[in-house]
Structures are given as C-alpha cells and as structure tokens.
C-alpha distance (Angstrom), angle and dihedral (degrees) to the residues before:
residue distance angle dihedral
X1 . . .
X2 3.75 . .
X3 3.81 127.1 .
X4 3.74 134.2 179.2
X5 3.78 110.2 -107.5
X6 3.78 90.4 -121.6
X7 3.86 89.2 56.3
X8 3.76 90.1 54.4
X9 3.77 92.0 49.1
X10 3.78 90.8 53.2
X11 3.83 96.3 46.5
X12 3.76 97.7 62.9
X13 3.79 121.4 74.1
X14 3.79 89.0 -135.9
X15 3.74 134.1 100.2
X16 3.81 117.4 -86.9
X17 3.82 88.8 -110.2
X18 3.82 92.9 51.6
X19 3.81 91.4 46.3
X20 3.84 92.5 50.6
X21 3.82 88.8 48.9
X22 3.73 89.7 51.3
X23 3.85 91.7 49.6
X24 3.82 88.9 49.7
X25 3.77 89.9 52.4
X26 3.80 92.0 50.6
X27 3.83 90.5 48.0
X28 3.82 91.0 48.1
X29 3.83 89.9 51.7
X30 3.81 89.6 49.4
X31 3.82 92.6 -118.5
X32 3.77 97.5 121.9
X33 3.84 137.0 11.8
X34 3.78 131.2 -141.5
X35 3.82 117.7 -142.3
X36 3.80 110.1 -179.5
X37 3.77 104.3 -56.9
X38 3.88 94.2 -18.2
X39 3.77 125.7 98.8
X40 3.79 116.5 -158.7
X41 3.77 141.5 170.9
X42 3.80 107.8 -93.0
X43 3.79 94.1 -111.9
X44 3.84 98.2 37.6
X45 3.86 114.1 132.2
X46 3.76 123.4 175.3
X47 3.77 110.7 -124.1
X48 3.77 117.9 -162.0
X49 3.74 130.0 -163.0
X50 3.82 118.6 -137.3
X51 3.79 94.3 -91.6
X52 3.83 93.6 47.3
X53 3.82 91.7 46.2
X54 3.86 91.1 52.1
X55 3.84 90.4 50.0
X56 3.87 91.0 46.9
X57 3.76 89.9 51.7
X58 3.85 92.5 47.1
X59 3.81 90.3 51.6
X60 3.81 93.9 47.1
X61 3.83 91.3 49.3
X62 3.80 91.2 49.1
X63 3.81 90.7 48.8
X64 3.83 91.1 50.0
X65 3.84 92.1 48.8
X66 3.79 91.3 48.3
X67 3.79 92.0 47.1
X68 3.83 90.8 51.8
X69 3.82 91.5 50.2
X70 3.76 94.8 47.2
X71 3.77 94.6 48.3
X72 3.83 92.8 54.9
X73 3.76 91.7 79.4
C-alpha cells in the first residue's frame, strides 16, 4: 500500500513530531520506505495490467511533451 505522507500524519493521534519520529523508526528498521511525499511498504511494487500500462505511458508522454513546451520560454 502507498499513502501520501500527509495522510499518514493525519491518521495517527500523535503530534506531527511524534509521527515523523515513528516514520523514521519504521524506515530505519526497513519496514517502510519514503519516496518523495509517498510512504510505502518496503516491498510494494505497482503492478499494471496492459490497459493501465498503456494509460500510464500515455500520461507520461503527455507530461514530457508539456514540460518541453513550457521550458522553451
């Protein structure tokens, strides 16, 4: 499972500092991993079926094209 870091912070009935310390402990114990603002189980891998993979690739290509056009200015 993957959660936004902000979702994790809001789920615990702890202070933000305590929750971040807890996340750090889980990371240090190799139980979860943090990628940007996402928190995931250490072994989580997204698996796509053919339709989902095609849509993912279409979105990535559109994003790359848009990025190229917006950085030309």
